[in-house]
C-alpha positions as CSV (number, residue, x, y, z in Angstrom):
1,M,3.1,-13.9,-25.1
2,S,4.9,-14.6,-21.8
3,T,8.5,-15.5,-21.7
4,V,9.8,-18.3,-19.4
5,H,13.5,-18.7,-18.8
6,I,14.9,-22.2,-18.2
7,R,18.4,-22.4,-16.9
8,Q,20.6,-25.3,-15.7
9,A,21.8,-24.5,-12.1
10,T,23.2,-25.8,-8.9
11,Y,23.1,-24.6,-5.3
12,N,26.6,-23.2,-5.8
13,Y,26.1,-19.5,-5.1
14,Q,28.6,-18.4,-7.6
15,V,26.5,-20.2,-10.3
16,L,23.1,-19.4,-8.8
17,R,23.4,-15.6,-8.2
18,P,24.0,-14.5,-11.8
19,I,21.1,-16.6,-13.0
20,V,18.6,-15.1,-10.5
21,F,20.0,-11.6,-11.3
22,E,19.6,-12.3,-15.1
23,M,15.9,-13.3,-14.6
24,L,14.9,-10.5,-12.3
25,G,16.9,-8.0,-14.4
26,S,15.3,-9.1,-17.7
27,G,12.9,-7.0,-19.7
28,E,10.0,-8.7,-17.9
29,G,11.6,-8.3,-14.5
30,P,10.1,-6.2,-11.7
31,T,10.5,-2.5,-11.5
32,I,12.4,-1.7,-8.3
33,D,13.6,1.7,-7.3
34,I,15.0,3.3,-4.1
35,G,12.5,2.9,-1.3
36,T,10.3,0.3,-3.2
37,R,8.7,-2.1,-0.7
38,V,9.6,-5.6,-1.9
39,L,8.0,-8.6,-0.4
40,I,9.8,-11.9,-1.1
41,K,7.4,-14.8,-0.7
42,P,9.2,-18.2,-0.6
43,N,7.6,-21.6,-0.1
44,F,7.9,-22.0,3.6
45,L,5.6,-25.0,4.1
46,A,7.2,-26.4,7.2
47,P,10.6,-26.6,9.1
48,A,12.9,-28.8,7.0
49,A,16.5,-29.0,6.0
50,P,17.3,-27.8,2.4
51,D,18.2,-31.4,1.3
52,Q,14.6,-32.5,2.0
53,A,13.2,-30.3,-0.9
54,V,10.3,-29.1,1.2
55,T,11.0,-25.4,1.0
56,T,12.6,-22.9,-1.4
57,H,16.4,-23.2,-1.0
58,P,17.9,-20.4,1.1
59,L,20.5,-19.5,-1.6
60,I,17.6,-18.6,-4.0
61,V,16.1,-16.4,-1.3
62,K,19.4,-14.8,-0.7
63,A,20.0,-14.0,-4.4
64,A,16.5,-12.5,-4.8
65,T,17.0,-10.5,-1.6
66,E,20.4,-9.1,-2.7
67,F,19.0,-8.2,-6.1
68,A,16.3,-6.1,-4.5
69,L,18.7,-4.5,-1.9
70,E,21.1,-3.5,-4.7
71,K,18.2,-1.6,-6.3
72,G,17.7,0.3,-3.0
73,A,14.5,-1.5,-2.0
74,R,13.1,-2.1,1.5
75,V,12.9,-5.9,1.6
76,Q,10.7,-8.1,3.7
77,I,10.7,-12.0,3.6
78,S,7.5,-13.5,4.8
79,D,5.2,-16.5,4.6
80,S,2.6,-18.3,6.8
81,P,3.9,-21.9,7.3
82,A,1.2,-24.6,7.3
83,M,3.1,-26.5,10.0
84,G,5.6,-25.6,12.7
85,S,6.7,-22.2,13.9
86,F,8.2,-19.6,11.6
87,S,11.3,-19.2,13.8
88,K,12.0,-22.9,13.8
89,L,11.6,-23.0,10.0
90,W,13.9,-20.0,9.6
91,K,16.7,-21.7,11.5
92,K,16.3,-25.3,10.4
93,G,15.9,-24.4,6.7
94,G,19.3,-22.6,6.7
95,Y,17.9,-19.1,6.2
96,E,19.2,-17.7,9.4
97,E,22.8,-18.6,8.5
98,V,22.6,-17.8,4.8
99,L,20.9,-14.4,5.1
100,K,22.9,-13.3,8.2
101,G,23.9,-9.6,7.9
102,L,21.4,-8.6,5.2
103,D,19.3,-5.6,5.9
104,V,15.9,-7.2,5.7
105,T,12.7,-7.6,7.7
106,V,11.9,-11.2,8.4
107,S,8.5,-12.1,9.9
108,P,5.5,-14.4,9.4
109,F,2.3,-13.2,7.9
110,E,0.0,-12.2,10.8
111,K,-2.3,-9.3,9.9
112,T,-4.9,-9.6,7.2
113,I,-7.1,-7.4,5.1
114,A,-10.4,-8.3,3.4
115,V,-10.0,-8.5,-0.4
116,D,-12.8,-9.1,-2.9
117,V,-11.4,-11.9,-5.2
118,G,-14.6,-12.1,-7.2
119,E,-17.3,-14.7,-7.6
120,P,-18.1,-17.1,-6.1
121,F,-15.8,-16.4,-3.1
122,G,-16.3,-12.7,-2.5
123,S,-14.3,-11.2,0.3
124,I,-11.3,-13.2,1.6
125,D,-8.8,-12.3,4.3
126,I,-5.3,-12.1,2.7
127,A,-2.0,-11.2,4.3
128,K,-1.8,-7.4,4.7
129,D,1.9,-7.3,4.0
130,A,1.4,-9.1,0.6
131,M,-1.4,-6.8,-0.5
132,E,0.4,-3.6,0.5
133,A,3.8,-4.4,-0.9
134,D,4.9,-2.5,-4.1
135,V,6.5,-5.6,-5.5
136,V,6.0,-9.2,-4.7
137,I,8.7,-11.7,-5.8
138,N,7.3,-15.2,-5.8
139,L,9.9,-17.9,-5.0
140,A,8.2,-21.2,-5.5
141,K,9.3,-24.8,-5.2
142,L,8.8,-27.5,-7.8
143,K,7.0,-30.2,-5.8
144,T,4.3,-32.7,-6.1
145,H,1.0,-32.3,-4.2
146,T,-1.3,-35.1,-3.1
147,Q,-4.3,-32.8,-3.3
148,M,-3.6,-30.7,-6.5
149,M,-0.9,-32.8,-8.4
150,L,1.8,-30.1,-8.3
151,T,2.4,-27.1,-6.1
152,L,4.1,-24.5,-8.2
153,G,4.1,-20.7,-8.7
154,V,0.4,-20.0,-8.6
155,K,-0.3,-22.2,-5.6
156,N,2.6,-20.7,-3.7
157,L,0.5,-17.6,-3.2
158,F,-2.0,-19.7,-1.1
159,G,0.6,-19.1,1.6
160,C,-0.8,-15.5,1.8
161,I,-3.8,-17.0,3.6
162,V,-2.8,-16.8,7.2
163,G,-2.7,-19.5,9.8
164,L,-5.8,-21.5,10.5
165,K,-7.6,-19.9,7.5
166,K,-5.8,-22.3,5.3
167,P,-7.4,-25.5,6.5
168,E,-10.7,-23.7,6.8
169,W,-10.6,-22.9,3.1
170,H,-9.7,-26.5,2.4
171,M,-12.7,-27.6,4.3
172,R,-14.9,-25.0,2.7
173,T,-14.2,-26.1,-0.8
174,G,-14.5,-29.7,0.4
175,V,-14.2,-32.4,-2.3
176,D,-14.4,-30.0,-5.2
177,R,-10.9,-29.9,-6.7
178,Q,-12.0,-27.6,-9.5
179,M,-13.5,-25.1,-7.1
180,F,-10.3,-25.2,-5.0
181,G,-8.2,-24.6,-8.1
182,R,-10.4,-21.6,-8.9
183,L,-9.9,-20.3,-5.3
184,I,-6.1,-20.6,-5.6
185,V,-6.1,-18.7,-8.9
186,S,-8.4,-16.0,-7.5
187,I,-6.0,-15.5,-4.5
188,F,-3.0,-15.4,-6.8
189,E,-4.6,-12.8,-9.1
190,A,-5.5,-10.6,-6.1
191,V,-1.9,-10.6,-4.8
192,G,-0.4,-10.2,-8.3
193,P,3.3,-11.0,-7.9
194,A,5.6,-9.2,-10.2
195,Y,7.9,-12.1,-11.0
196,T,8.1,-15.8,-10.2
197,I,11.2,-18.0,-9.9
198,M,10.8,-21.8,-9.6
199,D,13.3,-23.7,-7.6
200,G,13.6,-27.0,-9.5
201,I,17.3,-27.6,-8.7
202,L,16.3,-30.1,-6.1
203,A,12.7,-30.8,-6.8
204,M,10.2,-33.2,-5.1
205,E,8.3,-36.1,-6.7
206,G,6.0,-38.8,-5.3
207,Q,3.7,-38.1,-2.3
208,G,4.6,-34.4,-1.8
209,P,4.5,-31.6,-0.8
210,G,5.8,-32.5,2.6
211,K,8.4,-34.9,4.0
212,S,6.6,-37.9,2.5
213,G,7.8,-36.8,-0.9
214,T,11.0,-37.9,-2.6
215,P,13.7,-35.3,-3.4
216,R,14.9,-35.5,-7.0
217,E,17.8,-33.5,-8.5
218,L,16.7,-31.8,-11.7
219,G,19.2,-29.0,-11.8
220,L,16.6,-26.5,-13.1
221,L,15.8,-22.9,-12.3
222,M,12.8,-21.3,-14.2
223,G,11.5,-17.8,-14.1
224,G,9.0,-15.5,-15.7
225,K,6.7,-12.5,-15.1
226,N,3.6,-14.7,-15.6
227,A,3.4,-17.5,-13.0
228,H,0.7,-19.2,-15.1
229,A,3.2,-19.5,-17.9
230,V,6.0,-20.7,-15.6
231,D,3.6,-23.4,-14.2
232,H,2.7,-24.3,-17.8
233,V,6.4,-24.9,-18.7
234,V,7.0,-26.8,-15.5
235,C,4.2,-29.2,-16.5
236,L,5.7,-29.7,-19.9
237,Q,9.1,-30.2,-18.3
238,V,7.9,-33.1,-16.0
239,G,5.8,-34.7,-18.7
240,L,2.4,-33.6,-17.5
241,D,-0.3,-32.1,-19.8
242,P,-0.9,-28.6,-18.4
243,D,-4.6,-29.0,-18.9
244,T,-4.7,-31.7,-16.2
245,L,-3.5,-29.1,-13.6
246,E,-6.5,-27.5,-11.9
247,T,-4.9,-24.1,-11.6
248,Q,-4.1,-24.1,-15.3
249,R,-7.6,-24.9,-16.2
250,S,-9.0,-22.4,-13.8
251,A,-6.7,-19.6,-15.1
252,R,-7.9,-20.2,-18.7
253,A,-11.6,-20.4,-17.6
254,L,-11.2,-17.1,-15.8
255,G,-9.5,-15.5,-18.8
256,V,-6.3,-14.7,-17.0
257,Y,-4.0,-16.9,-19.1
258,D,-4.4,-17.8,-22.7
259,G,-1.8,-20.6,-22.8
260,S,0.7,-18.8,-25.1
261,V,4.3,-19.0,-23.9
262,H,7.8,-18.4,-25.3
263,I,10.5,-20.6,-23.8
264,N,14.0,-19.1,-23.4
265,G,16.3,-22.1,-22.8
266,D,16.2,-25.8,-23.3
267,L,13.2,-27.8,-22.5
268,N,14.2,-31.4,-21.8
269,I,11.0,-33.3,-21.0
270,L,11.2,-36.0,-18.4
271,D,9.4,-39.3,-19.0
272,D,9.8,-40.8,-15.5
273,F,8.8,-38.1,-13.1
274,Q,6.7,-39.7,-10.3
275,F,3.4,-38.1,-9.6
276,P,1.3,-38.5,-6.5
277,E,-1.8,-40.5,-5.9
278,L,-4.4,-37.8,-5.4
279,G,-6.3,-37.8,-2.1
280,S,-8.9,-35.7,-0.3
281,L,-8.8,-31.9,-0.4
282,T,-9.4,-31.7,3.3
283,M,-6.4,-31.4,5.6
284,G,-5.9,-34.3,8.0
285,P,-8.1,-37.5,8.1
286,E,-11.1,-37.3,5.8
287,F,-13.5,-38.1,8.6
288,L,-12.2,-35.2,10.6
289,G,-12.7,-32.9,7.6
290,R,-16.3,-33.9,7.2
291,F,-16.9,-33.5,11.0
292,M,-15.4,-30.0,10.9
293,R,-17.4,-29.0,7.8
294,K,-20.6,-30.2,9.4
295,F,-20.2,-29.2,13.0
296,V,-17.5,-26.6,13.4
297,I,-17.1,-24.1,10.6
298,Q,-19.7,-21.4,9.7
299,Q,-22.3,-22.5,7.1
300,P,-25.5,-21.2,5.5
301,V,-28.6,-22.3,7.3
302,P,-32.1,-22.2,5.8
303,D,-35.1,-20.9,7.5
304,N,-37.8,-23.0,5.9
305,K,-40.6,-21.1,7.5
306,A,-39.6,-18.0,5.6
307,C,-38.6,-19.9,2.4
308,K,-40.9,-19.5,-0.6
309,L,-39.2,-22.1,-2.7
310,C,-38.6,-19.5,-5.4
311,G,-35.5,-21.4,-6.7
312,E,-33.1,-18.5,-6.7
313,C,-30.6,-20.1,-4.3
314,W,-30.3,-23.5,-6.0
315,K,-30.2,-22.0,-9.4
316,Y,-27.3,-19.8,-8.4
317,C,-25.3,-22.1,-6.1
318,P,-21.9,-22.7,-7.9
319,A,-21.3,-25.9,-5.9
320,Q,-24.8,-27.3,-6.6
321,A,-25.1,-28.0,-2.8
322,I,-28.8,-27.1,-2.4
323,S,-31.6,-29.5,-2.9
324,Y,-35.3,-29.0,-2.2
325,T,-38.6,-30.6,-1.6
326,D,-42.1,-29.2,-1.0
327,R,-41.0,-28.9,2.7
328,G,-38.1,-26.6,2.0
329,I,-34.4,-26.6,1.1
330,T,-31.4,-28.5,2.5
331,I,-27.8,-27.6,2.1
332,N,-25.1,-30.3,1.7
333,T,-22.3,-29.3,4.1
334,D,-19.9,-31.7,2.3
335,T,-20.1,-29.9,-1.0
336,C,-21.0,-26.3,0.1
337,I,-18.0,-24.0,-0.3
338,R,-19.4,-21.3,2.0
339,C,-19.4,-18.6,-0.7
340,Y,-22.7,-17.5,0.7
341,C,-24.1,-16.6,-2.7
342,C,-27.4,-18.2,-1.6
343,I,-27.7,-15.6,1.2
344,E,-27.0,-12.8,-1.2
345,V,-29.6,-13.9,-3.8
346,C,-32.4,-15.0,-1.5
347,P,-35.2,-12.4,-1.9
348,H,-37.0,-13.6,1.3
349,A,-34.1,-13.5,3.8
350,A,-34.6,-17.2,4.3
351,I,-31.0,-18.2,4.6
352,R,-28.5,-17.0,7.2
353,A,-24.9,-17.7,8.1
354,K,-24.5,-19.5,11.3
355,K,-21.6,-21.2,13.1
356,P,-22.6,-24.6,14.7
357,L,-22.5,-24.9,18.5
358,A,-19.2,-26.8,18.5
359,G,-17.6,-24.1,16.3
360,S,-18.9,-21.3,18.6
361,V,-17.5,-23.1,21.7
362,L,-14.1,-23.7,19.9
363,T,-13.9,-20.0,18.9
364,W,-14.7,-18.9,22.5
365,L,-12.1,-21.3,23.9
366,T,-9.5,-20.0,21.4
367,K,-10.1,-16.4,22.4
368,K,-9.8,-17.2,26.1
369,R,-6.3,-18.6,25.7
C-alpha cells in the first residue's frame, strides 16, 4: 500500500521547505548519496508568472533542489516546454531569481534515446537525461486539462517527450483518449520517478492547463513514492472519481497500480472544483490535426497487390483502424495510432511505413534550416 502525504502549505519558504524535506526524507523518499545524479522534473508547460498557476512554483523546485544538494547529489533541472523557449520560461517563471547561486545544471531536454515501452507503442524516443538519471524527482502541478481532465503526477512525465514529438504523439493517438492515457502511463513507467510532489498550493481549475485556466488557492502540497497513488488522492481531493481519469484506468488495466492507498494527513474533499469541458486530443484546431495525421506524419500504407486478406492485421490492430473488402484493406488515418503492429504481424510484407509527400517535404525543409 502506497502512502500519500497531504500537508497545508503556502509559498512562504520557511513553511514550504520543511514540508518538502519531510516528504523527500520519509521512509518512501528517494535514496540519494554523494554523487547521485538527480534529475528534477517540474511542470514547465510554458513561460508564465508563478501567480498564473501554469508551472510548478519556483520555491518548490528550490526546496527539492536543496534537499538533493544537501545529500551530495549532482542535480539537474530539466523539462521540454510545450510552448515558448526554456530560457524565457526560466526567467519569467521566477526560477532564475529563486535558484540563483545553487550548484545545479539547468537545461531543456534535447537528446533522446529509444525506449521500448511495451505494446502497442513499442520503441519511443524519451529524453536521454531522464532515462540516465539515478533518481528522478517529479514536481507536478495540480491543474485541469481540456484533453485529459487533469494533468497531475503521471502526465507530468509526458514532458520527457522532447519538442515536436509531443504534438506528433497527440496526433498519432488521435481521438482515442483511452489509448493516449495508456501511452502516458507507459512513458511514466519507463522513466520511473522515485518520488512525486504535487503543487496544489495555487492550483488551476476550469479550462487548463494553460493560461485559459483559472488559478485557485487550495493551500495543499501532496507527495508520495507512487505517483499513481498521488493522482488518486488528488482526484478524491477535488471531488472526482479516480476511475474517470484515463491515466488511473490505464494504470489499473496495465497492472501497475491496484488502487490501494494510505493517506497521511487530512483529506478535505471539495464540492465546487471546476472541471474543463473536454475537447479533441489533437493539439491546435481539430481540422489541422486531421490534416497532419492524413498528409504529414508517417503512417502504415497497405500494398493490396501483395495482401492475401489473411486477417492478421485487422485482428491485431489495437485501435481497430483497419477495414477490408475483397479488394484489399484500408487504414483509417484518424484512428490509427501508428503503433505499426500491423507491419509486424503481416506474414506477407504487405504493409509498410511511409511518410506522405507533404511530410517528406516538411522534414526536408526543417533539416535545411
